[in-house]
Phi, psi and omega in degrees: 000157183272134180246108175232048193281349174285336181259155172300130187218154173280133178259135180247120180264133180239135161291150193303322182292352180257017186303307181252031183268146186288338172293322167303309181302319182289325175301311178311310191291330175295316175293323180291320175300331178273356181070033182249128180280160181209161179224160182222161177207169182254143178214158176245013177286171169290159183306320182295322181286320178300309184299317178302311171303315176299315180298321184292319179287338189279136173286343178269351178080014179228135180234162173230142171242153173223122182167201179040064171064050170073031177264143173240142177230133173249129185228145173256145189301330182274357185264159176290144184299331184271355185231072180295167173290323174202137181223132182209132173286121181272126176262331177224150194302318190293346179277338180285325177293327178285321177303318168305309178298321175299317180298322178295310186299325179294318176306310184290335184081027174258161177296141179277165182273152175286147175261104189281178174260351175242142175273126188262348187227162185282136171230169177299138183267177185298327190226132174300336180287337183256022178302315178296329169295325179290322180296316180296320175297324178294313175304308175308313174304314176301319180289320166302324175288326185294321185289328177293320177298320180289334174292315188290328181292334185291340179241086187291325180297310183295319184297320187292317180295321181285328176299317178295319173298314182296315172306319182294313175305317187284328180289323177295322182296310185294322173302316184292318176297322177298314183292325174297310183301313183294323177290327184284318180295321180294318173305316180293321179293323181294318178298322181289315186295335182283337182279000000 
């Protein structure tokens, strides 16, 4: 584990079976990309309790838990244990990286990122031995996406309708994420001001 205990850090609480898990590694990469130090420890509690305890230990007031069948929880020290800042069952490893980034963004007080269903960037694969295969798969995936775009462009009328709907949908999701982040930050400030 990385020991950055001398610095204010985000604490990551792990259930033991997640010690060498790529969900954990990707959470760490997300924090590193945002420039936020972290430290980790083990616990056998449920993820909500682990995240709450991690937030209480953190000098930055933010904790993360990894466990309970691939769930990741981001918690702020001023929030209730049963009402975490963000909780998600991770389906793909890159989503764990976004969760780490979002925890760092909570520390910074900036809007969180959306958790998409497709990975636009390379993240840790299931096995270090298959790293090259993962890169190849990402290249193939991008090539497939390009071919799909060419097919879609051949029917420009339908493509325009789909694009306008996608833009409306993505704008709605993006606005919703920004609004939720804003409300959470205001709530945290109100809690802090009342103490």
